[in-house]
C-alpha beads as a LAMMPS data file, in Angstrom:
LAMMPS data file: protein, C-alpha beads

329 atoms
328 bonds

1 atom types
1 bond types

-500.0 500.0 xlo xhi
-500.0 500.0 ylo yhi
-500.0 500.0 zlo zhi

Masses

1 110.0

Atoms # bond

1 1 1 0.000 0.000 0.000
2 1 1 1.384 3.353 -0.967
3 1 1 1.507 6.047 1.673
4 1 1 -0.072 8.744 -0.472
5 1 1 -3.139 10.877 -0.362
6 1 1 -4.154 11.362 -3.958
7 1 1 -5.447 14.539 -5.455
8 1 1 -8.857 14.440 -7.020
9 1 1 -7.358 14.745 -10.497
10 1 1 -4.946 11.900 -10.081
11 1 1 -7.611 9.734 -8.488
12 1 1 -9.982 10.290 -11.390
13 1 1 -7.261 9.473 -13.925
14 1 1 -6.390 6.240 -12.149
15 1 1 -9.998 5.125 -11.835
16 1 1 -10.536 5.751 -15.537
17 1 1 -7.538 3.605 -16.451
18 1 1 -9.671 0.447 -16.406
19 1 1 -11.897 -1.779 -14.365
20 1 1 -9.984 -3.539 -11.604
21 1 1 -7.356 -0.826 -11.107
22 1 1 -7.209 1.271 -7.947
23 1 1 -5.614 4.347 -6.450
24 1 1 -2.855 2.211 -4.994
25 1 1 -2.135 0.535 -8.308
26 1 1 -2.090 -3.072 -7.127
27 1 1 -4.959 -3.283 -4.638
28 1 1 -7.686 -4.170 -7.135
29 1 1 -9.313 -7.498 -6.496
30 1 1 -11.997 -9.136 -8.592
31 1 1 -13.494 -12.426 -9.518
32 1 1 -13.868 -11.701 -13.203
33 1 1 -17.413 -13.008 -13.164
34 1 1 -18.898 -10.196 -15.231
35 1 1 -20.982 -8.853 -12.360
36 1 1 -21.022 -5.255 -11.172
37 1 1 -17.765 -3.886 -9.822
38 1 1 -18.144 -2.265 -6.411
39 1 1 -16.008 0.702 -5.423
40 1 1 -14.772 0.538 -1.829
41 1 1 -12.852 3.368 -0.225
42 1 1 -10.343 2.055 2.317
43 1 1 -9.286 4.567 4.952
44 1 1 -6.548 3.510 7.386
45 1 1 -4.865 5.636 10.036
46 1 1 -1.315 4.260 9.652
47 1 1 0.450 1.229 8.251
48 1 1 1.420 -1.468 10.713
49 1 1 1.111 -5.276 10.591
50 1 1 -2.137 -5.597 12.554
51 1 1 -4.084 -3.033 10.518
52 1 1 -2.599 -4.415 7.306
53 1 1 -3.651 -7.943 8.329
54 1 1 -7.187 -6.730 8.998
55 1 1 -7.367 -5.317 5.479
56 1 1 -6.067 -8.566 4.004
57 1 1 -8.784 -10.468 5.863
58 1 1 -11.393 -8.006 4.594
59 1 1 -10.323 -8.526 0.982
60 1 1 -10.267 -12.287 1.391
61 1 1 -13.865 -12.348 2.606
62 1 1 -15.133 -10.281 -0.320
63 1 1 -13.244 -12.441 -2.777
64 1 1 -14.724 -15.597 -1.288
65 1 1 -18.169 -13.994 -1.440
66 1 1 -17.705 -13.676 -5.199
67 1 1 -17.766 -9.879 -5.383
68 1 1 -15.729 -7.918 -7.879
69 1 1 -14.232 -4.959 -6.040
70 1 1 -12.158 -1.926 -6.929
71 1 1 -10.287 -0.624 -3.872
72 1 1 -9.127 2.948 -3.332
73 1 1 -6.643 2.609 -0.459
74 1 1 -5.673 5.742 1.452
75 1 1 -3.308 5.967 4.451
76 1 1 -3.628 9.032 6.698
77 1 1 -0.074 8.848 8.104
78 1 1 -1.491 9.280 11.612
79 1 1 -2.871 12.743 10.775
80 1 1 -6.497 13.427 11.691
81 1 1 -6.764 16.181 9.079
82 1 1 -5.722 13.656 6.436
83 1 1 -8.306 11.235 7.814
84 1 1 -11.085 13.724 7.250
85 1 1 -9.861 14.716 3.798
86 1 1 -9.775 11.053 2.764
87 1 1 -13.320 10.460 3.985
88 1 1 -14.633 13.602 2.297
89 1 1 -13.007 12.569 -0.980
90 1 1 -14.616 9.136 -0.812
91 1 1 -18.020 10.789 -0.426
92 1 1 -17.302 13.091 -3.347
93 1 1 -16.238 10.120 -5.460
94 1 1 -19.460 8.275 -4.653
95 1 1 -17.903 5.031 -3.439
96 1 1 -20.303 2.171 -2.724
97 1 1 -18.902 1.494 0.740
98 1 1 -16.208 2.794 3.090
99 1 1 -13.976 0.354 4.976
100 1 1 -12.598 2.245 7.997
101 1 1 -9.590 0.556 9.582
102 1 1 -9.112 2.205 13.032
103 1 1 -11.212 4.372 15.336
104 1 1 -10.070 7.774 13.962
105 1 1 -10.681 6.565 10.405
106 1 1 -14.192 5.431 11.283
107 1 1 -15.004 8.685 13.085
108 1 1 -13.929 10.727 10.064
109 1 1 -15.983 8.544 7.739
110 1 1 -19.085 8.895 9.888
111 1 1 -18.545 12.644 10.070
112 1 1 -18.402 12.757 6.278
113 1 1 -21.534 10.753 5.440
114 1 1 -24.774 9.447 6.883
115 1 1 -25.717 7.713 3.620
116 1 1 -22.776 5.647 2.350
117 1 1 -22.413 2.350 4.275
118 1 1 -19.396 2.252 6.601
119 1 1 -17.886 -0.992 7.854
120 1 1 -15.163 -0.565 10.470
121 1 1 -12.609 -2.778 12.142
122 1 1 -9.674 -2.326 14.547
123 1 1 -11.950 -0.269 16.800
124 1 1 -11.737 -0.843 20.555
125 1 1 -14.757 0.996 21.971
126 1 1 -17.253 1.967 19.271
127 1 1 -19.909 3.007 21.793
128 1 1 -17.536 5.183 23.826
129 1 1 -16.205 6.717 20.619
130 1 1 -19.820 7.490 19.638
131 1 1 -19.509 5.546 16.415
132 1 1 -22.557 3.440 17.264
133 1 1 -25.503 3.750 19.634
134 1 1 -24.988 0.259 20.962
135 1 1 -23.310 -2.994 19.979
136 1 1 -26.662 -4.605 19.143
137 1 1 -28.148 -1.562 17.393
138 1 1 -25.182 0.181 15.770
139 1 1 -26.544 2.937 13.510
140 1 1 -28.202 3.697 10.221
141 1 1 -25.103 3.410 8.029
142 1 1 -22.313 1.992 10.226
143 1 1 -21.258 -1.247 11.897
144 1 1 -18.180 -3.445 12.085
145 1 1 -15.855 -5.492 14.267
146 1 1 -14.086 -4.706 17.532
147 1 1 -10.406 -5.378 18.211
148 1 1 -10.859 -5.720 21.957
149 1 1 -11.635 -9.120 23.427
150 1 1 -13.167 -8.462 26.871
151 1 1 -10.716 -10.834 28.565
152 1 1 -7.513 -9.625 26.889
153 1 1 -6.559 -6.769 29.222
154 1 1 -7.694 -8.457 32.482
155 1 1 -5.768 -11.611 31.557
156 1 1 -2.648 -9.627 30.697
157 1 1 -2.756 -7.679 33.953
158 1 1 -3.295 -10.892 35.922
159 1 1 -0.279 -12.522 34.226
160 1 1 1.937 -9.505 34.947
161 1 1 0.824 -9.454 38.575
162 1 1 1.275 -13.169 39.243
163 1 1 4.127 -14.198 36.965
164 1 1 6.514 -11.242 36.548
165 1 1 8.792 -9.710 39.187
166 1 1 8.094 -6.042 39.903
167 1 1 5.048 -3.872 40.478
168 1 1 5.341 -0.858 38.179
169 1 1 4.005 -1.108 34.632
170 1 1 5.034 1.493 32.084
171 1 1 2.647 2.389 29.273
172 1 1 3.160 4.543 26.187
173 1 1 0.071 5.715 24.331
174 1 1 -1.472 8.535 22.323
175 1 1 -3.793 10.393 24.693
176 1 1 -5.518 11.935 21.681
177 1 1 -6.720 8.555 20.431
178 1 1 -9.997 7.568 22.081
179 1 1 -9.280 3.921 21.339
180 1 1 -6.193 4.123 23.556
181 1 1 -7.726 6.111 26.397
182 1 1 -10.486 3.512 26.680
183 1 1 -7.908 0.734 26.952
184 1 1 -5.840 2.556 29.566
185 1 1 -8.997 2.966 31.630
186 1 1 -9.527 -0.803 31.388
187 1 1 -5.920 -1.411 32.463
188 1 1 -6.401 0.826 35.512
189 1 1 -9.623 -0.958 36.403
190 1 1 -7.978 -4.375 36.126
191 1 1 -5.091 -3.246 38.333
192 1 1 -7.342 -2.291 41.238
193 1 1 -7.292 -5.841 42.597
194 1 1 -3.493 -6.198 42.233
195 1 1 -0.299 -4.691 43.631
196 1 1 0.561 -3.202 40.249
197 1 1 0.894 0.508 39.574
198 1 1 0.877 2.391 36.276
199 1 1 3.572 4.726 34.931
200 1 1 2.214 6.700 31.979
201 1 1 4.050 8.297 29.058
202 1 1 1.991 9.912 26.307
203 1 1 2.815 10.815 22.722
204 1 1 1.086 12.681 19.926
205 1 1 2.945 11.130 16.976
206 1 1 5.224 8.199 16.202
207 1 1 8.411 10.285 16.284
208 1 1 7.938 10.760 20.052
209 1 1 7.655 7.054 20.871
210 1 1 11.332 6.301 21.484
211 1 1 11.792 9.218 23.862
212 1 1 8.595 8.285 25.718
213 1 1 9.790 4.691 26.110
214 1 1 13.167 5.908 27.382
215 1 1 11.387 8.038 29.981
216 1 1 10.181 4.796 31.611
217 1 1 13.738 3.631 32.364
218 1 1 14.231 3.440 36.122
219 1 1 10.524 3.939 36.736
220 1 1 8.948 0.783 35.306
221 1 1 9.641 -2.889 35.945
222 1 1 7.864 -3.912 32.747
223 1 1 6.157 -2.237 29.768
224 1 1 2.679 -2.764 28.340
225 1 1 1.879 -1.453 24.857
226 1 1 -1.843 -1.608 24.148
227 1 1 -3.286 -1.534 20.614
228 1 1 -2.400 2.115 20.137
229 1 1 -1.913 2.765 16.421
230 1 1 0.600 5.573 16.916
231 1 1 2.843 3.540 19.206
232 1 1 2.470 0.202 17.423
233 1 1 3.557 1.830 14.169
234 1 1 6.873 2.633 15.899
235 1 1 7.038 -0.463 18.111
236 1 1 10.675 -1.227 17.264
237 1 1 11.687 1.832 19.306
238 1 1 10.007 0.380 22.380
239 1 1 11.436 -3.082 21.720
240 1 1 14.945 -1.621 21.636
241 1 1 14.468 0.023 25.038
242 1 1 12.942 -3.136 26.492
243 1 1 15.826 -5.273 25.231
244 1 1 18.520 -2.863 26.387
245 1 1 17.011 -2.455 29.863
246 1 1 15.729 -6.022 30.448
247 1 1 12.124 -4.859 30.718
248 1 1 9.526 -7.497 29.802
249 1 1 7.416 -6.007 27.012
250 1 1 3.764 -7.009 26.932
251 1 1 1.838 -6.052 23.808
252 1 1 -1.772 -5.942 22.723
253 1 1 -1.796 -8.083 19.588
254 1 1 -0.146 -11.200 18.253
255 1 1 1.559 -9.387 15.364
256 1 1 3.505 -7.325 17.896
257 1 1 4.749 -10.520 19.546
258 1 1 6.132 -11.618 16.187
259 1 1 7.859 -8.249 15.855
260 1 1 9.699 -8.725 19.159
261 1 1 7.263 -8.226 22.018
262 1 1 7.511 -10.703 24.885
263 1 1 3.877 -11.751 25.223
264 1 1 0.274 -10.920 24.365
265 1 1 -3.210 -12.166 24.952
266 1 1 -4.541 -11.615 21.473
267 1 1 -6.214 -12.804 18.327
268 1 1 -5.504 -12.620 14.628
269 1 1 -6.405 -9.297 13.055
270 1 1 -7.099 -10.947 9.726
271 1 1 -9.995 -12.701 11.510
272 1 1 -11.736 -9.476 12.512
273 1 1 -11.005 -8.043 9.073
274 1 1 -12.534 -11.147 7.515
275 1 1 -15.698 -10.812 9.624
276 1 1 -15.927 -7.158 8.597
277 1 1 -15.625 -8.283 4.974
278 1 1 -18.554 -10.680 5.397
279 1 1 -20.593 -7.763 6.737
280 1 1 -19.577 -5.622 3.772
281 1 1 -20.599 -8.360 1.334
282 1 1 -24.044 -8.602 2.922
283 1 1 -24.499 -4.858 2.607
284 1 1 -23.253 -4.641 -0.987
285 1 1 -25.457 -7.569 -2.044
286 1 1 -28.470 -5.809 -0.539
287 1 1 -29.070 -8.627 1.950
288 1 1 -28.643 -6.440 5.035
289 1 1 -28.428 -2.821 6.079
290 1 1 -25.615 -1.822 8.483
291 1 1 -28.261 -1.137 11.112
292 1 1 -29.269 -4.805 10.945
293 1 1 -25.751 -6.116 11.634
294 1 1 -24.659 -6.038 15.297
295 1 1 -21.073 -5.098 16.044
296 1 1 -18.939 -8.226 16.523
297 1 1 -16.192 -9.098 19.018
298 1 1 -13.123 -11.255 18.262
299 1 1 -13.926 -14.919 18.767
300 1 1 -10.586 -16.531 19.641
301 1 1 -8.182 -15.371 22.371
302 1 1 -4.820 -16.962 23.165
303 1 1 -1.594 -16.223 25.026
304 1 1 1.431 -16.091 22.731
305 1 1 5.001 -15.845 24.072
306 1 1 8.110 -15.034 22.038
307 1 1 11.017 -17.147 23.342
308 1 1 13.723 -15.029 21.710
309 1 1 12.213 -11.827 23.109
310 1 1 12.070 -13.409 26.562
311 1 1 15.795 -14.109 26.375
312 1 1 16.540 -10.561 25.173
313 1 1 14.507 -9.070 28.051
314 1 1 15.860 -11.328 30.751
315 1 1 12.630 -13.248 31.330
316 1 1 13.076 -16.834 32.474
317 1 1 10.430 -19.048 30.890
318 1 1 8.486 -21.166 33.378
319 1 1 7.504 -24.735 32.567
320 1 1 3.956 -24.141 33.820
321 1 1 3.451 -21.558 31.072
322 1 1 3.457 -24.382 28.558
323 1 1 -0.033 -25.316 29.754
324 1 1 -1.528 -21.889 29.090
325 1 1 0.467 -20.416 26.213
326 1 1 1.676 -20.962 22.677
327 1 1 5.300 -20.140 21.850
328 1 1 7.204 -18.818 18.892
329 1 1 10.914 -18.304 18.356

Bonds

1 1 1 2
2 1 2 3
3 1 3 4
4 1 4 5
5 1 5 6
6 1 6 7
7 1 7 8
8 1 8 9
9 1 9 10
10 1 10 11
11 1 11 12
12 1 12 13
13 1 13 14
14 1 14 15
15 1 15 16
16 1 16 17
17 1 17 18
18 1 18 19
19 1 19 20
20 1 20 21
21 1 21 22
22 1 22 23
23 1 23 24
24 1 24 25
25 1 25 26
26 1 26 27
27 1 27 28
28 1 28 29
29 1 29 30
30 1 30 31
31 1 31 32
32 1 32 33
33 1 33 34
34 1 34 35
35 1 35 36
36 1 36 37
37 1 37 38
38 1 38 39
39 1 39 40
40 1 40 41
41 1 41 42
42 1 42 43
43 1 43 44
44 1 44 45
45 1 45 46
46 1 46 47
47 1 47 48
48 1 48 49
49 1 49 50
50 1 50 51
51 1 51 52
52 1 52 53
53 1 53 54
54 1 54 55
55 1 55 56
56 1 56 57
57 1 57 58
58 1 58 59
59 1 59 60
60 1 60 61
61 1 61 62
62 1 62 63
63 1 63 64
64 1 64 65
65 1 65 66
66 1 66 67
67 1 67 68
68 1 68 69
69 1 69 70
70 1 70 71
71 1 71 72
72 1 72 73
73 1 73 74
74 1 74 75
75 1 75 76
76 1 76 77
77 1 77 78
78 1 78 79
79 1 79 80
80 1 80 81
81 1 81 82
82 1 82 83
83 1 83 84
84 1 84 85
85 1 85 86
86 1 86 87
87 1 87 88
88 1 88 89
89 1 89 90
90 1 90 91
91 1 91 92
92 1 92 93
93 1 93 94
94 1 94 95
95 1 95 96
96 1 96 97
97 1 97 98
98 1 98 99
99 1 99 100
100 1 100 101
101 1 101 102
102 1 102 103
103 1 103 104
104 1 104 105
105 1 105 106
106 1 106 107
107 1 107 108
108 1 108 109
109 1 109 110
110 1 110 111
111 1 111 112
112 1 112 113
113 1 113 114
114 1 114 115
115 1 115 116
116 1 116 117
117 1 117 118
118 1 118 119
119 1 119 120
120 1 120 121
121 1 121 122
122 1 122 123
123 1 123 124
124 1 124 125
125 1 125 126
126 1 126 127
127 1 127 128
128 1 128 129
129 1 129 130
130 1 130 131
131 1 131 132
132 1 132 133
133 1 133 134
134 1 134 135
135 1 135 136
136 1 136 137
137 1 137 138
138 1 138 139
139 1 139 140
140 1 140 141
141 1 141 142
142 1 142 143
143 1 143 144
144 1 144 145
145 1 145 146
146 1 146 147
147 1 147 148
148 1 148 149
149 1 149 150
150 1 150 151
151 1 151 152
152 1 152 153
153 1 153 154
154 1 154 155
155 1 155 156
156 1 156 157
157 1 157 158
158 1 158 159
159 1 159 160
160 1 160 161
161 1 161 162
162 1 162 163
163 1 163 164
164 1 164 165
165 1 165 166
166 1 166 167
167 1 167 168
168 1 168 169
169 1 169 170
170 1 170 171
171 1 171 172
172 1 172 173
173 1 173 174
174 1 174 175
175 1 175 176
176 1 176 177
177 1 177 178
178 1 178 179
179 1 179 180
180 1 180 181
181 1 181 182
182 1 182 183
183 1 183 184
184 1 184 185
185 1 185 186
186 1 186 187
187 1 187 188
188 1 188 189
189 1 189 190
190 1 190 191
191 1 191 192
192 1 192 193
193 1 193 194
194 1 194 195
195 1 195 196
196 1 196 197
197 1 197 198
198 1 198 199
199 1 199 200
200 1 200 201
201 1 201 202
202 1 202 203
203 1 203 204
204 1 204 205
205 1 205 206
206 1 206 207
207 1 207 208
208 1 208 209
209 1 209 210
210 1 210 211
211 1 211 212
212 1 212 213
213 1 213 214
214 1 214 215
215 1 215 216
216 1 216 217
217 1 217 218
218 1 218 219
219 1 219 220
220 1 220 221
221 1 221 222
222 1 222 223
223 1 223 224
224 1 224 225
225 1 225 226
226 1 226 227
227 1 227 228
228 1 228 229
229 1 229 230
230 1 230 231
231 1 231 232
232 1 232 233
233 1 233 234
234 1 234 235
235 1 235 236
236 1 236 237
237 1 237 238
238 1 238 239
239 1 239 240
240 1 240 241
241 1 241 242
242 1 242 243
243 1 243 244
244 1 244 245
245 1 245 246
246 1 246 247
247 1 247 248
248 1 248 249
249 1 249 250
250 1 250 251
251 1 251 252
252 1 252 253
253 1 253 254
254 1 254 255
255 1 255 256
256 1 256 257
257 1 257 258
258 1 258 259
259 1 259 260
260 1 260 261
261 1 261 262
262 1 262 263
263 1 263 264
264 1 264 265
265 1 265 266
266 1 266 267
267 1 267 268
268 1 268 269
269 1 269 270
270 1 270 271
271 1 271 272
272 1 272 273
273 1 273 274
274 1 274 275
275 1 275 276
276 1 276 277
277 1 277 278
278 1 278 279
279 1 279 280
280 1 280 281
281 1 281 282
282 1 282 283
283 1 283 284
284 1 284 285
285 1 285 286
286 1 286 287
287 1 287 288
288 1 288 289
289 1 289 290
290 1 290 291
291 1 291 292
292 1 292 293
293 1 293 294
294 1 294 295
295 1 295 296
296 1 296 297
297 1 297 298
298 1 298 299
299 1 299 300
300 1 300 301
301 1 301 302
302 1 302 303
303 1 303 304
304 1 304 305
305 1 305 306
306 1 306 307
307 1 307 308
308 1 308 309
309 1 309 310
310 1 310 311
311 1 311 312
312 1 312 313
313 1 313 314
314 1 314 315
315 1 315 316
316 1 316 317
317 1 317 318
318 1 318 319
319 1 319 320
320 1 320 321
321 1 321 322
322 1 322 323
323 1 323 324
324 1 324 325
325 1 325 326
326 1 326 327
327 1 327 328
328 1 328 329
């Protein structure tokens, strides 16, 4: 996916270049069955493995549903102004559906239109963000899938409290992202029944992540990075600090474990993207309205531990963890 926000002129020229092409050049996906081609605007806050996996799952579902789709993929580079411009352009272009991959992307899409169907994913608290009225009755033109299993944060906090030496947990997050604030509130709530305490460091963009992580040195016994898009997009900066300082790094999704985090209670983002794609197919086929599709939670939660990361961070693996976790090198 190219990190570009296209001008209206360039976008029009690309769309006219032929059925099956897209603004990103190689994102078109179709079945070649001669049926109508649907135009889907894809708005994504930043590029990182979890959001990218969600989009791949979304595309896979639509392909399996037999729909021919032309994708216009736009990345906002973490800028809310870009988010809104992207959404407004999709409305002006008359796309058939908007796929919003992150809370800020979904909010901008909903602000731009009350008519075009919006399917979101990678959203933690759609009710708190005022994207939907309720999980069961989302809204006239919006619904989607949540990236927050209700047991993920409580299980992580419990593991840190019972299995890791130390009491202070450092967190780095973007306080301007509602998705992240909601998760931090859940972390604080889960810690009430433990001896753990929270050390907070906030950022407003990815360039501040390394300095924020370094500010935790000497203050935190471990680090917990939730599914904050700003921080996850610069996760390697946090991993470096964790490795250098022997600080166990807990993360919020399985992709971040593969990148070098120590452990996560998580699920596969391509799964929630796939479920969002099934919703989109139902809407595009005229089988359902967004208002008739309840918001969905992730179905499968597991504990994944990275053995190499554990060694880098000075964590001694316990044999009893083999009964509750999966491992990767």
